[in-house]
mmCIF file of the N, C-alpha and C atoms, coordinates in Angstrom:
data_MODEL
# 
_entry.id   MODEL 
# 
loop_
_atom_site.group_PDB 
_atom_site.id 
_atom_site.type_symbol 
_atom_site.label_atom_id 
_atom_site.label_alt_id 
_atom_site.label_comp_id 
_atom_site.label_asym_id 
_atom_site.label_entity_id 
_atom_site.label_seq_id 
_atom_site.pdbx_PDB_ins_code 
_atom_site.Cartn_x 
_atom_site.Cartn_y 
_atom_site.Cartn_z 
_atom_site.occupancy 
_atom_site.B_iso_or_equiv 
_atom_site.pdbx_formal_charge 
_atom_site.auth_seq_id 
_atom_site.auth_comp_id 
_atom_site.auth_asym_id 
_atom_site.auth_atom_id 
_atom_site.pdbx_PDB_model_num 
ATOM 1   N N  . MET A 1 1  ? 7.521  -4.926  -5.637  1.00 0.00 ? 1  MET A N  1 
ATOM 2   C CA . MET A 1 1  ? 7.290  -6.180  -6.244  1.00 0.00 ? 1  MET A CA 1 
ATOM 3   C C  . MET A 1 1  ? 8.474  -6.694  -7.068  1.00 0.00 ? 1  MET A C  1 
ATOM 4   N N  . ARG A 1 2  ? 8.764  -7.886  -7.013  1.00 0.00 ? 2  ARG A N  1 
ATOM 5   C CA . ARG A 1 2  ? 9.984  -8.582  -7.572  1.00 0.00 ? 2  ARG A CA 1 
ATOM 6   C C  . ARG A 1 2  ? 9.632  -8.666  -9.151  1.00 0.00 ? 2  ARG A C  1 
ATOM 7   N N  . GLU A 1 3  ? 10.703 -9.095  -9.898  1.00 0.00 ? 3  GLU A N  1 
ATOM 8   C CA . GLU A 1 3  ? 10.606 -9.430  -11.337 1.00 0.00 ? 3  GLU A CA 1 
ATOM 9   C C  . GLU A 1 3  ? 11.177 -10.824 -11.485 1.00 0.00 ? 3  GLU A C  1 
ATOM 10  N N  . TYR A 1 4  ? 10.778 -11.457 -12.434 1.00 0.00 ? 4  TYR A N  1 
ATOM 11  C CA . TYR A 1 4  ? 11.395 -12.544 -12.891 1.00 0.00 ? 4  TYR A CA 1 
ATOM 12  C C  . TYR A 1 4  ? 11.702 -12.552 -14.400 1.00 0.00 ? 4  TYR A C  1 
ATOM 13  N N  . ILE A 1 5  ? 12.778 -12.880 -14.813 1.00 0.00 ? 5  ILE A N  1 
ATOM 14  C CA . ILE A 1 5  ? 13.009 -12.936 -16.259 1.00 0.00 ? 5  ILE A CA 1 
ATOM 15  C C  . ILE A 1 5  ? 13.076 -14.383 -16.896 1.00 0.00 ? 5  ILE A C  1 
ATOM 16  N N  . THR A 1 6  ? 12.203 -14.421 -17.956 1.00 0.00 ? 6  THR A N  1 
ATOM 17  C CA . THR A 1 6  ? 12.033 -15.920 -18.175 1.00 0.00 ? 6  THR A CA 1 
ATOM 18  C C  . THR A 1 6  ? 13.126 -16.342 -19.027 1.00 0.00 ? 6  THR A C  1 
ATOM 19  N N  . VAL A 1 7  ? 13.204 -17.818 -19.003 1.00 0.00 ? 7  VAL A N  1 
ATOM 20  C CA . VAL A 1 7  ? 14.173 -18.536 -19.795 1.00 0.00 ? 7  VAL A CA 1 
ATOM 21  C C  . VAL A 1 7  ? 13.391 -19.419 -20.758 1.00 0.00 ? 7  VAL A C  1 
ATOM 22  N N  . GLN A 1 8  ? 13.872 -19.585 -21.973 1.00 0.00 ? 8  GLN A N  1 
ATOM 23  C CA . GLN A 1 8  ? 13.187 -20.151 -23.145 1.00 0.00 ? 8  GLN A CA 1 
ATOM 24  C C  . GLN A 1 8  ? 12.538 -21.335 -22.773 1.00 0.00 ? 8  GLN A C  1 
ATOM 25  N N  . GLY A 1 9  ? 11.204 -21.603 -22.895 1.00 0.00 ? 9  GLY A N  1 
ATOM 26  C CA . GLY A 1 9  ? 10.421 -22.787 -22.417 1.00 0.00 ? 9  GLY A CA 1 
ATOM 27  C C  . GLY A 1 9  ? 9.693  -22.755 -21.194 1.00 0.00 ? 9  GLY A C  1 
ATOM 28  N N  . ASP A 1 10 ? 10.052 -21.756 -20.324 1.00 0.00 ? 10 ASP A N  1 
ATOM 29  C CA . ASP A 1 10 ? 9.396  -21.511 -19.035 1.00 0.00 ? 10 ASP A CA 1 
ATOM 30  C C  . ASP A 1 10 ? 7.739  -21.653 -19.265 1.00 0.00 ? 10 ASP A C  1 
ATOM 31  N N  . THR A 1 11 ? 7.115  -22.121 -18.264 1.00 0.00 ? 11 THR A N  1 
ATOM 32  C CA . THR A 1 11 ? 5.677  -22.149 -18.385 1.00 0.00 ? 11 THR A CA 1 
ATOM 33  C C  . THR A 1 11 ? 5.171  -21.573 -16.967 1.00 0.00 ? 11 THR A C  1 
ATOM 34  N N  . TRP A 1 12 ? 3.924  -21.220 -16.836 1.00 0.00 ? 12 TRP A N  1 
ATOM 35  C CA . TRP A 1 12 ? 3.451  -20.664 -15.643 1.00 0.00 ? 12 TRP A CA 1 
ATOM 36  C C  . TRP A 1 12 ? 3.840  -21.487 -14.446 1.00 0.00 ? 12 TRP A C  1 
ATOM 37  N N  . ASP A 1 13 ? 3.564  -22.832 -14.384 1.00 0.00 ? 13 ASP A N  1 
ATOM 38  C CA . ASP A 1 13 ? 3.748  -23.700 -13.309 1.00 0.00 ? 13 ASP A CA 1 
ATOM 39  C C  . ASP A 1 13 ? 5.249  -23.769 -13.041 1.00 0.00 ? 13 ASP A C  1 
ATOM 40  N N  . ILE A 1 14 ? 6.089  -23.945 -14.069 1.00 0.00 ? 14 ILE A N  1 
ATOM 41  C CA . ILE A 1 14 ? 7.566  -23.895 -13.619 1.00 0.00 ? 14 ILE A CA 1 
ATOM 42  C C  . ILE A 1 14 ? 7.929  -22.570 -13.007 1.00 0.00 ? 14 ILE A C  1 
ATOM 43  N N  . ILE A 1 15 ? 7.464  -21.548 -13.593 1.00 0.00 ? 15 ILE A N  1 
ATOM 44  C CA . ILE A 1 15 ? 7.987  -20.138 -12.851 1.00 0.00 ? 15 ILE A CA 1 
ATOM 45  C C  . ILE A 1 15 ? 7.463  -20.178 -11.444 1.00 0.00 ? 15 ILE A C  1 
ATOM 46  N N  . ALA A 1 16 ? 6.159  -20.473 -11.102 1.00 0.00 ? 16 ALA A N  1 
ATOM 47  C CA . ALA A 1 16 ? 5.764  -20.552 -9.893  1.00 0.00 ? 16 ALA A CA 1 
ATOM 48  C C  . ALA A 1 16 ? 6.666  -21.478 -8.913  1.00 0.00 ? 16 ALA A C  1 
ATOM 49  N N  . LEU A 1 17 ? 6.984  -22.559 -9.540  1.00 0.00 ? 17 LEU A N  1 
ATOM 50  C CA . LEU A 1 17 ? 7.819  -23.492 -8.679  1.00 0.00 ? 17 LEU A CA 1 
ATOM 51  C C  . LEU A 1 17 ? 9.056  -22.723 -8.401  1.00 0.00 ? 17 LEU A C  1 
ATOM 52  N N  . LYS A 1 18 ? 9.774  -22.071 -9.320  1.00 0.00 ? 18 LYS A N  1 
ATOM 53  C CA . LYS A 1 18 ? 11.099 -21.497 -9.083  1.00 0.00 ? 18 LYS A CA 1 
ATOM 54  C C  . LYS A 1 18 ? 10.830 -20.411 -8.179  1.00 0.00 ? 18 LYS A C  1 
ATOM 55  N N  . VAL A 1 19 ? 9.889  -19.470 -8.258  1.00 0.00 ? 19 VAL A N  1 
ATOM 56  C CA . VAL A 1 19 ? 9.905  -18.313 -7.493  1.00 0.00 ? 19 VAL A CA 1 
ATOM 57  C C  . VAL A 1 19 ? 9.136  -18.452 -5.942  1.00 0.00 ? 19 VAL A C  1 
ATOM 58  N N  . TYR A 1 20 ? 8.128  -19.476 -6.039  1.00 0.00 ? 20 TYR A N  1 
ATOM 59  C CA . TYR A 1 20 ? 7.404  -19.501 -4.767  1.00 0.00 ? 20 TYR A CA 1 
ATOM 60  C C  . TYR A 1 20 ? 7.617  -21.091 -4.137  1.00 0.00 ? 20 TYR A C  1 
ATOM 61  N N  . GLY A 1 21 ? 8.214  -21.836 -4.908  1.00 0.00 ? 21 GLY A N  1 
ATOM 62  C CA . GLY A 1 21 ? 8.358  -23.378 -4.357  1.00 0.00 ? 21 GLY A CA 1 
ATOM 63  C C  . GLY A 1 21 ? 7.110  -24.258 -4.479  1.00 0.00 ? 21 GLY A C  1 
ATOM 64  N N  . SER A 1 22 ? 6.225  -23.621 -5.192  1.00 0.00 ? 22 SER A N  1 
ATOM 65  C CA . SER A 1 22 ? 4.948  -24.589 -5.422  1.00 0.00 ? 22 SER A CA 1 
ATOM 66  C C  . SER A 1 22 ? 4.391  -24.032 -6.597  1.00 0.00 ? 22 SER A C  1 
ATOM 67  N N  . GLU A 1 23 ? 3.810  -25.088 -7.420  1.00 0.00 ? 23 GLU A N  1 
ATOM 68  C CA . GLU A 1 23 ? 3.162  -24.720 -8.574  1.00 0.00 ? 23 GLU A CA 1 
ATOM 69  C C  . GLU A 1 23 ? 1.803  -24.215 -8.385  1.00 0.00 ? 23 GLU A C  1 
ATOM 70  N N  . MET A 1 24 ? 1.219  -24.419 -7.115  1.00 0.00 ? 24 MET A N  1 
ATOM 71  C CA . MET A 1 24 ? -0.126 -23.790 -6.867  1.00 0.00 ? 24 MET A CA 1 
ATOM 72  C C  . MET A 1 24 ? -0.338 -22.398 -6.821  1.00 0.00 ? 24 MET A C  1 
ATOM 73  N N  . TYR A 1 25 ? 0.799  -21.628 -6.955  1.00 0.00 ? 25 TYR A N  1 
ATOM 74  C CA . TYR A 1 25 ? 0.650  -20.106 -6.949  1.00 0.00 ? 25 TYR A CA 1 
ATOM 75  C C  . TYR A 1 25 ? 0.702  -19.527 -8.428  1.00 0.00 ? 25 TYR A C  1 
ATOM 76  N N  . MET A 1 26 ? 0.657  -20.367 -9.408  1.00 0.00 ? 26 MET A N  1 
ATOM 77  C CA . MET A 1 26 ? 0.689  -19.857 -10.854 1.00 0.00 ? 26 MET A CA 1 
ATOM 78  C C  . MET A 1 26 ? -0.313 -18.982 -11.072 1.00 0.00 ? 26 MET A C  1 
ATOM 79  N N  . THR A 1 27 ? -1.495 -19.062 -10.519 1.00 0.00 ? 27 THR A N  1 
ATOM 80  C CA . THR A 1 27 ? -2.684 -18.144 -10.804 1.00 0.00 ? 27 THR A CA 1 
ATOM 81  C C  . THR A 1 27 ? -2.283 -16.810 -10.146 1.00 0.00 ? 27 THR A C  1 
ATOM 82  N N  . LYS A 1 28 ? -1.507 -16.730 -9.217  1.00 0.00 ? 28 LYS A N  1 
ATOM 83  C CA . LYS A 1 28 ? -0.886 -15.287 -8.589  1.00 0.00 ? 28 LYS A CA 1 
ATOM 84  C C  . LYS A 1 28 ? -0.170 -14.608 -9.739  1.00 0.00 ? 28 LYS A C  1 
ATOM 85  N N  . LEU A 1 29 ? 0.662  -15.356 -10.409 1.00 0.00 ? 29 LEU A N  1 
ATOM 86  C CA . LEU A 1 29 ? 1.541  -14.840 -11.385 1.00 0.00 ? 29 LEU A CA 1 
ATOM 87  C C  . LEU A 1 29 ? 0.667  -14.448 -12.498 1.00 0.00 ? 29 LEU A C  1 
ATOM 88  N N  . ILE A 1 30 ? -0.324 -15.354 -13.052 1.00 0.00 ? 30 ILE A N  1 
ATOM 89  C CA . ILE A 1 30 ? -1.098 -14.801 -14.227 1.00 0.00 ? 30 ILE A CA 1 
ATOM 90  C C  . ILE A 1 30 ? -1.810 -13.613 -13.880 1.00 0.00 ? 30 ILE A C  1 
ATOM 91  N N  . GLU A 1 31 ? -2.381 -13.570 -12.664 1.00 0.00 ? 31 GLU A N  1 
ATOM 92  C CA . GLU A 1 31 ? -3.098 -12.302 -12.225 1.00 0.00 ? 31 GLU A CA 1 
ATOM 93  C C  . GLU A 1 31 ? -2.359 -11.074 -12.323 1.00 0.00 ? 31 GLU A C  1 
ATOM 94  N N  . ALA A 1 32 ? -0.947 -11.254 -11.916 1.00 0.00 ? 32 ALA A N  1 
ATOM 95  C CA . ALA A 1 32 ? -0.047 -10.060 -11.868 1.00 0.00 ? 32 ALA A CA 1 
ATOM 96  C C  . ALA A 1 32 ? 0.423  -9.722  -13.254 1.00 0.00 ? 32 ALA A C  1 
ATOM 97  N N  . ASN A 1 33 ? 0.217  -10.611 -14.226 1.00 0.00 ? 33 ASN A N  1 
ATOM 98  C CA . ASN A 1 33 ? 0.700  -10.209 -15.637 1.00 0.00 ? 33 ASN A CA 1 
ATOM 99  C C  . ASN A 1 33 ? -0.409 -10.474 -16.635 1.00 0.00 ? 33 ASN A C  1 
ATOM 100 N N  . PRO A 1 34 ? -1.418 -9.826  -16.527 1.00 0.00 ? 34 PRO A N  1 
ATOM 101 C CA . PRO A 1 34 ? -2.640 -10.142 -17.619 1.00 0.00 ? 34 PRO A CA 1 
ATOM 102 C C  . PRO A 1 34 ? -2.056 -10.099 -18.989 1.00 0.00 ? 34 PRO A C  1 
ATOM 103 N N  . GLU A 1 35 ? -1.249 -9.265  -19.327 1.00 0.00 ? 35 GLU A N  1 
ATOM 104 C CA . GLU A 1 35 ? -0.897 -9.131  -20.793 1.00 0.00 ? 35 GLU A CA 1 
ATOM 105 C C  . GLU A 1 35 ? -0.157 -10.308 -21.320 1.00 0.00 ? 35 GLU A C  1 
ATOM 106 N N  . HIS A 1 36 ? 0.172  -11.420 -20.463 1.00 0.00 ? 36 HIS A N  1 
ATOM 107 C CA . HIS A 1 36 ? 0.728  -12.667 -20.913 1.00 0.00 ? 36 HIS A CA 1 
ATOM 108 C C  . HIS A 1 36 ? -0.088 -13.819 -20.566 1.00 0.00 ? 36 HIS A C  1 
ATOM 109 N N  . ARG A 1 37 ? -1.353 -13.676 -20.292 1.00 0.00 ? 37 ARG A N  1 
ATOM 110 C CA . ARG A 1 37 ? -2.215 -14.774 -19.614 1.00 0.00 ? 37 ARG A CA 1 
ATOM 111 C C  . ARG A 1 37 ? -2.461 -15.820 -20.611 1.00 0.00 ? 37 ARG A C  1 
ATOM 112 N N  . GLU A 1 38 ? -2.271 -15.467 -21.882 1.00 0.00 ? 38 GLU A N  1 
ATOM 113 C CA . GLU A 1 38 ? -2.591 -16.577 -23.027 1.00 0.00 ? 38 GLU A CA 1 
ATOM 114 C C  . GLU A 1 38 ? -1.283 -17.305 -23.330 1.00 0.00 ? 38 GLU A C  1 
ATOM 115 N N  . THR A 1 39 ? -0.055 -16.907 -22.773 1.00 0.00 ? 39 THR A N  1 
ATOM 116 C CA . THR A 1 39 ? 1.158  -17.463 -23.073 1.00 0.00 ? 39 THR A CA 1 
ATOM 117 C C  . THR A 1 39 ? 1.091  -18.921 -22.436 1.00 0.00 ? 39 THR A C  1 
ATOM 118 N N  . VAL A 1 40 ? 1.601  -19.835 -23.178 1.00 0.00 ? 40 VAL A N  1 
ATOM 119 C CA . VAL A 1 40 ? 1.701  -21.243 -22.663 1.00 0.00 ? 40 VAL A CA 1 
ATOM 120 C C  . VAL A 1 40 ? 3.278  -21.445 -22.428 1.00 0.00 ? 40 VAL A C  1 
ATOM 121 N N  . PHE A 1 41 ? 4.210  -21.292 -23.490 1.00 0.00 ? 41 PHE A N  1 
ATOM 122 C CA . PHE A 1 41 ? 5.675  -21.233 -23.454 1.00 0.00 ? 41 PHE A CA 1 
ATOM 123 C C  . PHE A 1 41 ? 6.292  -20.003 -23.616 1.00 0.00 ? 41 PHE A C  1 
ATOM 124 N N  . PHE A 1 42 ? 7.038  -19.628 -22.694 1.00 0.00 ? 42 PHE A N  1 
ATOM 125 C CA . PHE A 1 42 ? 7.563  -18.191 -22.769 1.00 0.00 ? 42 PHE A CA 1 
ATOM 126 C C  . PHE A 1 42 ? 8.681  -18.414 -23.585 1.00 0.00 ? 42 PHE A C  1 
ATOM 127 N N  . SER A 1 43 ? 9.270  -17.368 -24.392 1.00 0.00 ? 43 SER A N  1 
ATOM 128 C CA . SER A 1 43 ? 10.436 -17.114 -24.892 1.00 0.00 ? 43 SER A CA 1 
ATOM 129 C C  . SER A 1 43 ? 11.329 -16.522 -23.888 1.00 0.00 ? 43 SER A C  1 
ATOM 130 N N  . ALA A 1 44 ? 12.641 -16.444 -24.097 1.00 0.00 ? 44 ALA A N  1 
ATOM 131 C CA . ALA A 1 44 ? 13.574 -15.803 -23.153 1.00 0.00 ? 44 ALA A CA 1 
ATOM 132 C C  . ALA A 1 44 ? 13.554 -14.442 -23.147 1.00 0.00 ? 44 ALA A C  1 
ATOM 133 N N  . ASN A 1 45 ? 13.891 -13.964 -21.865 1.00 0.00 ? 45 ASN A N  1 
ATOM 134 C CA . ASN A 1 45 ? 13.896 -12.493 -21.481 1.00 0.00 ? 45 ASN A CA 1 
ATOM 135 C C  . ASN A 1 45 ? 12.624 -11.837 -21.387 1.00 0.00 ? 45 ASN A C  1 
ATOM 136 N N  . VAL A 1 46 ? 11.526 -12.465 -21.086 1.00 0.00 ? 46 VAL A N  1 
ATOM 137 C CA . VAL A 1 46 ? 10.420 -11.731 -20.876 1.00 0.00 ? 46 VAL A CA 1 
ATOM 138 C C  . VAL A 1 46 ? 10.332 -11.430 -19.404 1.00 0.00 ? 46 VAL A C  1 
ATOM 139 N N  . LYS A 1 47 ? 10.023 -10.008 -18.946 1.00 0.00 ? 47 LYS A N  1 
ATOM 140 C CA . LYS A 1 47 ? 9.941  -9.795  -17.774 1.00 0.00 ? 47 LYS A CA 1 
ATOM 141 C C  . LYS A 1 47 ? 8.566  -9.813  -17.077 1.00 0.00 ? 47 LYS A C  1 
ATOM 142 N N  . LEU A 1 48 ? 8.465  -10.573 -16.169 1.00 0.00 ? 48 LEU A N  1 
ATOM 143 C CA . LEU A 1 48 ? 7.201  -10.888 -15.367 1.00 0.00 ? 48 LEU A CA 1 
ATOM 144 C C  . LEU A 1 48 ? 7.141  -10.237 -13.976 1.00 0.00 ? 48 LEU A C  1 
ATOM 145 N N  . LYS A 1 49 ? 6.041  -9.666  -13.417 1.00 0.00 ? 49 LYS A N  1 
ATOM 146 C CA . LYS A 1 49 ? 5.923  -9.186  -12.150 1.00 0.00 ? 49 LYS A CA 1 
ATOM 147 C C  . LYS A 1 49 ? 5.702  -10.288 -11.330 1.00 0.00 ? 49 LYS A C  1 
ATOM 148 N N  . VAL A 1 50 ? 6.348  -10.432 -10.225 1.00 0.00 ? 50 VAL A N  1 
ATOM 149 C CA . VAL A 1 50 ? 6.243  -11.479 -9.230  1.00 0.00 ? 50 VAL A CA 1 
ATOM 150 C C  . VAL A 1 50 ? 5.694  -10.818 -7.865  1.00 0.00 ? 50 VAL A C  1 
ATOM 151 N N  . PRO A 1 51 ? 4.359  -10.930 -7.631  1.00 0.00 ? 51 PRO A N  1 
ATOM 152 C CA . PRO A 1 51 ? 3.782  -10.459 -6.364  1.00 0.00 ? 51 PRO A CA 1 
ATOM 153 C C  . PRO A 1 51 ? 4.121  -11.205 -5.147  1.00 0.00 ? 51 PRO A C  1 
ATOM 154 N N  . GLU A 1 52 ? 4.186  -10.510 -4.096  1.00 0.00 ? 52 GLU A N  1 
ATOM 155 C CA . GLU A 1 52 ? 4.708  -10.994 -2.853  1.00 0.00 ? 52 GLU A CA 1 
ATOM 156 C C  . GLU A 1 52 ? 3.224  -11.660 -2.243  1.00 0.00 ? 52 GLU A C  1 
ATOM 157 N N  . ILE A 1 53 ? 3.418  -12.899 -1.804  1.00 0.00 ? 53 ILE A N  1 
ATOM 158 C CA . ILE A 1 53 ? 2.494  -13.831 -1.227  1.00 0.00 ? 53 ILE A CA 1 
ATOM 159 C C  . ILE A 1 53 ? 2.569  -14.223 0.105   1.00 0.00 ? 53 ILE A C  1 
ATOM 160 N N  . GLU A 1 54 ? 1.666  -14.568 0.887   1.00 0.00 ? 54 GLU A N  1 
ATOM 161 C CA . GLU A 1 54 ? 1.725  -15.115 2.180   1.00 0.00 ? 54 GLU A CA 1 
ATOM 162 C C  . GLU A 1 54 ? 1.602  -16.561 1.967   1.00 0.00 ? 54 GLU A C  1 
ATOM 163 N N  . THR A 1 55 ? 2.753  -17.191 2.437   1.00 0.00 ? 55 THR A N  1 
ATOM 164 C CA . THR A 1 55 ? 2.903  -18.620 2.321   1.00 0.00 ? 55 THR A CA 1 
ATOM 165 C C  . THR A 1 55 ? 2.431  -19.134 3.703   1.00 0.00 ? 55 THR A C  1 
ATOM 166 N N  . PRO A 1 56 ? 1.634  -20.238 3.569   1.00 0.00 ? 56 PRO A N  1 
ATOM 167 C CA . PRO A 1 56 ? 1.047  -20.895 4.962   1.00 0.00 ? 56 PRO A CA 1 
ATOM 168 C C  . PRO A 1 56 ? 2.265  -21.400 5.685   1.00 0.00 ? 56 PRO A C  1 
ATOM 169 N N  . ILE A 1 57 ? 2.177  -21.275 6.982   1.00 0.00 ? 57 ILE A N  1 
ATOM 170 C CA . ILE A 1 57 ? 3.126  -21.882 7.870   1.00 0.00 ? 57 ILE A CA 1 
ATOM 171 C C  . ILE A 1 57 ? 2.754  -23.169 8.320   1.00 0.00 ? 57 ILE A C  1 
ATOM 172 N N  . PRO A 1 58 ? 3.693  -24.155 7.971   1.00 0.00 ? 58 PRO A N  1 
ATOM 173 C CA . PRO A 1 58 ? 3.299  -25.535 8.267   1.00 0.00 ? 58 PRO A CA 1 
ATOM 174 C C  . PRO A 1 58 ? 3.085  -25.810 9.746   1.00 0.00 ? 58 PRO A C  1 
ATOM 175 N N  . THR A 1 59 ? 1.929  -26.401 10.005  1.00 0.00 ? 59 THR A N  1 
ATOM 176 C CA . THR A 1 59 ? 1.444  -26.825 11.304  1.00 0.00 ? 59 THR A CA 1 
ATOM 177 C C  . THR A 1 59 ? 2.011  -27.807 11.996  1.00 0.00 ? 59 THR A C  1 
ATOM 178 N N  . THR A 1 60 ? 2.572  -28.897 11.176  1.00 0.00 ? 60 THR A N  1 
ATOM 179 C CA . THR A 1 60 ? 3.086  -30.066 11.655  1.00 0.00 ? 60 THR A CA 1 
ATOM 180 C C  . THR A 1 60 ? 4.604  -30.017 11.579  1.00 0.00 ? 60 THR A C  1 
ATOM 181 N N  . LEU A 1 61 ? 5.126  -30.065 12.759  1.00 0.00 ? 61 LEU A N  1 
ATOM 182 C CA . LEU A 1 61 ? 6.638  -29.851 12.894  1.00 0.00 ? 61 LEU A CA 1 
ATOM 183 C C  . LEU A 1 61 ? 7.239  -31.333 12.802  1.00 0.00 ? 61 LEU A C  1 
ATOM 184 N N  . PRO A 1 62 ? 8.523  -31.335 12.289  1.00 0.00 ? 62 PRO A N  1 
ATOM 185 C CA . PRO A 1 62 ? 9.171  -32.528 12.361  1.00 0.00 ? 62 PRO A CA 1 
ATOM 186 C C  . PRO A 1 62 ? 9.511  -33.162 13.766  1.00 0.00 ? 62 PRO A C  1 
ATOM 187 N N  . PRO A 1 63 ? 9.662  -34.416 13.799  1.00 0.00 ? 63 PRO A N  1 
ATOM 188 C CA . PRO A 1 63 ? 9.962  -35.017 15.218  1.00 0.00 ? 63 PRO A CA 1 
ATOM 189 C C  . PRO A 1 63 ? 10.938 -34.182 16.022  1.00 0.00 ? 63 PRO A C  1 
ATOM 190 N N  . TRP A 1 64 ? 11.964 -33.813 15.367  1.00 0.00 ? 64 TRP A N  1 
ATOM 191 C CA . TRP A 1 64 ? 13.026 -33.220 16.171  1.00 0.00 ? 64 TRP A CA 1 
ATOM 192 C C  . TRP A 1 64 ? 12.855 -31.874 16.725  1.00 0.00 ? 64 TRP A C  1 
ATOM 193 N N  . LYS A 1 65 ? 11.746 -31.312 16.239  1.00 0.00 ? 65 LYS A N  1 
ATOM 194 C CA . LYS A 1 65 ? 11.255 -29.780 16.516  1.00 0.00 ? 65 LYS A CA 1 
ATOM 195 C C  . LYS A 1 65 ? 10.220 -29.901 17.635  1.00 0.00 ? 65 LYS A C  1 
ATOM 196 N N  . ARG A 1 66 ? 9.492  -31.064 17.752  1.00 0.00 ? 66 ARG A N  1 
ATOM 197 C CA . ARG A 1 66 ? 8.388  -31.250 18.547  1.00 0.00 ? 66 ARG A CA 1 
ATOM 198 C C  . ARG A 1 66 ? 8.764  -31.284 20.105  1.00 0.00 ? 66 ARG A C  1 
ATOM 199 N N  . GLY A 1 67 ? 9.990  -31.453 20.449  1.00 0.00 ? 67 GLY A N  1 
ATOM 200 C CA . GLY A 1 67 ? 10.453 -31.624 21.772  1.00 0.00 ? 67 GLY A CA 1 
ATOM 201 C C  . GLY A 1 67 ? 10.068 -32.947 22.481  1.00 0.00 ? 67 GLY A C  1 
ATOM 202 N N  . GLU A 1 68 ? 9.661  -33.845 21.456  1.00 0.00 ? 68 GLU A N  1 
ATOM 203 C CA . GLU A 1 68 ? 9.310  -35.278 21.929  1.00 0.00 ? 68 GLU A CA 1 
ATOM 204 C C  . GLU A 1 68 ? 10.564 -36.011 22.124  1.00 0.00 ? 68 GLU A C  1 
ATOM 205 N N  . GLU A 1 69 ? 10.678 -36.978 23.030  1.00 0.00 ? 69 GLU A N  1 
ATOM 206 C CA . GLU A 1 69 ? 11.761 -37.861 23.157  1.00 0.00 ? 69 GLU A CA 1 
ATOM 207 C C  . GLU A 1 69 ? 11.394 -39.210 23.172  1.00 0.00 ? 69 GLU A C  1 
# 
């Protein structure tokens, strides 16, 4: 499991965006760090556990990868 060290003012959604690329995974972060579940704004240097997640593979390819001409 990876770790994330907070920056002053971080919020769950901002951290999820930074580590996973999407705010929709903030629930996974909260579940992995129940001792901080009531925190809204983090102070600096708080260590959070970052669980590995399976990110969905996009099913729609861009035109240049579809092999269409």
